[in-house]
C-alpha positions as CSV (number, residue, x, y, z in Angstrom):
1,X,44.1,27.4,-93.9
2,X,40.9,25.2,-94.6
3,X,42.1,22.8,-91.8
4,X,42.4,25.9,-89.4
5,X,38.9,26.9,-90.2
6,X,37.4,23.7,-89.9
7,X,39.0,23.4,-86.4
8,X,37.8,26.5,-85.5
9,X,34.4,25.9,-86.3
10,X,34.4,22.6,-84.6
11,X,35.7,24.5,-81.6
12,X,32.8,26.8,-81.8
13,X,30.4,24.0,-82.1
14,X,31.6,22.4,-78.9
15,X,31.5,25.5,-76.8
16,X,27.8,25.8,-77.6
17,X,27.2,22.1,-76.1
18,X,25.7,22.3,-72.5
19,X,27.3,20.4,-69.6
20,X,24.0,18.3,-69.0
21,X,24.6,15.9,-72.2
22,X,24.6,12.2,-72.7
23,X,26.3,10.4,-75.1
24,X,24.5,7.5,-76.9
25,X,26.9,4.5,-76.1
26,X,25.4,2.2,-79.2
27,X,27.0,2.1,-82.6
28,X,24.3,3.3,-84.6
29,X,24.1,3.4,-88.6
30,X,24.6,7.1,-89.5
31,X,22.1,6.6,-92.3
32,X,19.4,5.3,-89.9
33,X,20.0,8.4,-87.5
34,X,19.4,10.9,-90.7
35,X,16.0,8.7,-91.4
36,X,15.2,8.9,-87.7
37,X,15.6,12.7,-87.5
38,X,13.9,13.4,-90.7
39,X,11.0,11.4,-89.6
40,X,11.0,13.0,-86.0
41,X,10.8,16.4,-87.5
42,X,7.5,15.5,-89.6
43,X,6.0,14.0,-86.4
44,X,6.4,16.9,-84.6
45,X,4.4,18.8,-86.9
46,X,1.5,16.2,-86.5
47,X,-0.7,17.6,-83.8
48,X,-3.0,14.6,-83.6
49,X,-3.9,13.1,-80.0
50,X,-1.4,10.2,-79.2
51,X,-3.1,7.1,-77.5
52,X,-0.2,5.4,-75.8
53,X,-2.2,2.1,-75.6
54,X,-2.9,1.9,-79.0
55,X,0.9,2.6,-79.7
56,X,2.0,0.0,-77.4
57,X,-0.2,-2.6,-78.9
58,X,1.3,-2.0,-82.5
59,X,4.7,-2.2,-80.9
60,X,3.9,-5.5,-79.1
61,X,2.2,-7.1,-82.2
62,X,4.9,-9.2,-83.9
63,X,2.4,-8.9,-87.1
64,X,2.8,-5.2,-87.3
65,X,4.1,-3.8,-90.3
66,X,7.7,-2.2,-89.9
67,X,6.7,1.2,-90.8
68,X,3.9,1.3,-88.6
69,X,6.2,-0.2,-85.8
70,X,8.8,2.4,-86.3
71,X,6.2,5.4,-86.1
72,X,4.5,4.1,-83.2
73,X,8.1,3.8,-81.4
74,X,8.9,7.6,-82.2
75,X,5.3,8.7,-81.2
76,X,5.7,6.8,-77.8
77,X,9.3,8.4,-77.3
78,X,7.3,11.6,-77.6
79,X,5.3,11.2,-74.8
80,X,6.5,11.6,-71.1
81,X,4.4,8.4,-69.9
82,X,6.4,5.8,-68.1
83,X,4.4,2.7,-69.6
84,X,5.7,4.4,-73.0
85,X,9.4,4.3,-71.9
86,X,8.9,0.6,-70.6
87,X,7.1,-0.6,-73.9
88,X,10.0,0.9,-76.1
89,X,12.6,-0.6,-73.6
90,X,10.9,-4.0,-73.7
91,X,10.9,-3.9,-77.5
92,X,14.5,-2.8,-77.7
93,X,15.6,-5.9,-75.9
94,X,13.9,-8.2,-78.6
95,X,13.8,-6.0,-81.6
96,X,14.8,-7.6,-85.0
97,X,18.3,-6.7,-86.2
98,X,17.0,-4.4,-88.9
99,X,15.0,-2.3,-86.5
100,X,17.4,-2.5,-83.5
101,X,19.0,0.8,-84.4
102,X,15.6,2.7,-84.7
103,X,14.3,1.2,-81.5
104,X,17.6,2.2,-79.7
105,X,17.2,5.9,-80.8
106,X,13.7,5.9,-79.8
107,X,14.7,4.6,-76.3
108,X,17.4,7.2,-75.8
109,X,14.9,9.9,-76.7
110,X,12.1,8.6,-74.5
111,X,14.8,8.4,-71.6
112,X,15.7,11.9,-72.2
113,X,12.2,13.0,-72.0
114,X,11.5,11.1,-68.9
115,X,14.3,12.5,-67.2
116,X,13.5,16.1,-68.0
117,X,9.7,15.5,-67.0
118,X,10.7,14.1,-63.4
119,X,13.8,16.5,-62.7
120,X,12.2,19.6,-64.6
121,X,15.9,19.9,-66.3
122,X,16.3,19.6,-70.1
123,X,19.2,17.3,-71.1
124,X,20.6,16.5,-74.6
125,X,21.8,13.5,-76.1
126,X,24.7,13.4,-78.6
127,X,24.7,10.2,-81.0
128,X,27.5,9.4,-83.7
129,X,27.9,6.4,-85.9
130,X,30.2,5.0,-83.8
131,X,28.6,5.5,-80.4
132,X,30.7,6.3,-77.2
133,X,30.9,5.8,-73.5
134,X,30.1,8.3,-70.7
135,X,31.5,11.7,-71.6
136,X,33.7,10.2,-74.6
137,X,33.1,9.8,-78.2
138,X,34.6,6.7,-79.9
139,X,36.9,7.9,-83.0
140,X,38.4,5.5,-85.5
141,X,41.8,6.8,-86.9
142,X,43.7,5.8,-90.1
143,X,47.4,6.6,-89.9
144,X,48.9,6.1,-93.3
145,X,52.8,5.5,-93.4
146,X,54.8,7.9,-95.4
147,X,55.5,6.9,-98.9
148,X,53.8,3.6,-98.3
149,X,57.2,2.4,-96.4
150,X,57.3,-0.6,-94.3
151,X,58.1,0.4,-90.8
152,X,60.2,-1.4,-88.4
153,X,59.4,-3.1,-85.2
154,X,61.0,-0.1,-83.2
155,X,59.0,2.3,-85.2
156,X,55.7,0.4,-84.3
157,X,56.5,0.0,-80.7
158,X,57.4,3.8,-80.6
159,X,54.1,4.5,-82.8
160,X,52.1,2.7,-79.9
161,X,53.7,4.1,-77.0
162,X,53.3,7.8,-78.4
163,X,49.9,7.1,-79.2
164,X,49.1,6.1,-75.7
165,X,50.8,9.3,-74.4
166,X,49.2,11.5,-76.3
167,X,45.8,9.9,-75.7
168,X,46.4,9.8,-71.9
169,X,47.4,13.3,-72.0
170,X,43.8,14.3,-73.1
171,X,42.0,11.8,-70.9
172,X,41.4,9.2,-73.7
173,X,41.5,5.5,-73.9
174,X,42.9,3.4,-76.8
175,X,40.4,0.4,-77.4
176,X,42.3,-1.2,-80.1
177,X,45.3,-0.7,-82.6
178,X,46.1,-2.9,-85.8
179,X,49.0,-2.4,-88.1
180,X,48.8,-3.3,-91.9
181,X,51.7,-3.0,-94.2
182,X,51.2,0.7,-95.3
183,X,48.9,2.1,-92.4
184,X,48.0,1.5,-88.9
185,X,44.2,1.9,-87.4
186,X,43.0,2.6,-84.0
187,X,39.9,3.2,-81.9
188,X,39.7,5.3,-79.0
189,X,37.4,7.1,-76.9
190,X,38.0,10.8,-76.6
191,X,36.0,13.3,-74.2
192,X,33.7,15.2,-76.1
193,X,35.4,18.8,-75.8
194,X,39.0,17.4,-76.1
195,X,41.1,18.5,-79.2
196,X,41.4,15.5,-81.2
197,X,43.5,17.4,-83.7
198,X,45.9,18.3,-81.1
199,X,46.5,14.4,-80.3
200,X,47.3,13.4,-83.9
201,X,49.5,16.5,-84.5
202,X,51.5,15.8,-81.3
203,X,51.8,12.1,-82.5
204,X,53.0,13.0,-85.8
205,X,55.4,15.6,-84.6
206,X,56.8,13.3,-82.3
207,X,57.3,10.4,-84.8
208,X,59.1,12.8,-87.2
209,X,62.0,12.7,-85.0
210,X,62.4,8.7,-85.6
211,X,62.4,8.6,-89.3
212,X,59.6,10.6,-90.5
213,X,57.7,7.4,-91.1
214,X,54.0,8.7,-90.5
215,X,51.9,10.7,-93.3
216,X,50.3,13.9,-92.2
217,X,47.1,12.6,-94.3
218,X,45.4,11.2,-91.1
219,X,41.9,10.1,-91.3
220,X,39.8,10.8,-88.2
221,X,35.9,9.8,-88.3
222,X,33.3,8.8,-85.7
223,X,30.8,7.7,-88.5
224,X,32.1,4.1,-89.3
225,X,34.9,1.8,-88.9
226,X,36.4,1.1,-92.4
227,X,37.6,-2.2,-93.8
228,X,40.9,-2.6,-95.5
229,X,39.7,-2.1,-99.0
230,X,37.9,1.0,-97.9
231,X,40.8,2.3,-96.3
232,X,43.3,1.8,-99.1
233,X,41.0,3.4,-101.5
234,X,41.0,6.4,-99.0
235,X,44.6,6.8,-98.7
236,X,44.9,6.4,-102.7
237,X,42.5,9.1,-103.1
238,X,44.2,11.4,-100.7
239,X,47.6,11.0,-102.3
240,X,46.1,11.9,-105.7
241,X,44.8,15.2,-104.0
242,X,47.9,16.1,-102.4
243,X,50.2,15.2,-105.8
């Protein structure tokens, strides 16, 4: 029942998304995204007049404090001046690694604002930890094997074949698939409004016909890719919760 409620809420949320959206393709740390949004909300309440030239000077100065640079990037992203967009774009191309995600978010925000200003049409952009491509979000899947069993080559080949089938059925693209002793992981691009749960449920149901080797405790996320140690911990925690 809880899953049904969650799926219903997700479907309702997706129905509210307008057609004129863009998906941020870059992989952006989810914590940076939260910080960016919180900072933007505070800046929106600031009614001080913005001097674009002064902000560009801060961004272009390699000796500027990191926090000053971050605020300047955001303030530039709030303006519809082309020179502001170009300044953010230039900085993003050479930004130090620890500010790259922040600059990328500012660039996307600026691009959307410029687009709306030129075409008099509001746009929306959607960002996730794993990014996406065109109208598709990138998801990371963890498929635990039932009862920690070691699956056969036949079962591996069948799993890959069926996964591709159900992804293609929903206009999705498999980017990579990896097998470990006790689980498989996959990364795929799935259209924003496609039912991810249906892809997984169809795959599990089909695999049940060939040895019931796939657990139904599948993990789906668009926040980050997990390493082997993290995946093992997730699987163990899920097993304990379902005992």
